[in-house]
Phi, psi and omega in degrees: 000323181295323179296319178294319178299315179297319178298317178297319180295323176299317181291317182294331183272008176301318176298329176297319178297318178297318179295315179295323179293325177289328180284316188274336185235150181291314181204185184292329178291324177295318178294319178299317178295321180296319178294319177299317180295330180295325183256008178240131180293144178179159185231017179283162180298315181297321179299316180294320178296317179299315178300318181295321179297315180295315180295323177296316180297315179297316181295315180296320178294318179295318178297319180296315182294315180295318178298315178297319179299313181297315179299316181293318179295323176294322176297314178300319179294320181296320178274356174088019179285319182212167177245159174290150182302327182274000175084006180267000000 
């Protein structure tokens, strides 16, 4: 059940990725360049900013998915649908 929930959360959070990409990047070419800079070595100021933008976007999306997962699992536990793996 947890795997299905995570898959659903990934799909449901696609608009979040779109919103964050519009906030953090000017356009699709800017985002494409930022992703390229993340995986290409370099030490310019723009390169560092691009890497930071991509990492911030990934971190915010991961935090959102994990937070939603924990809240939903606690809700399921509260209504008695499932238990936490450690039994608490």
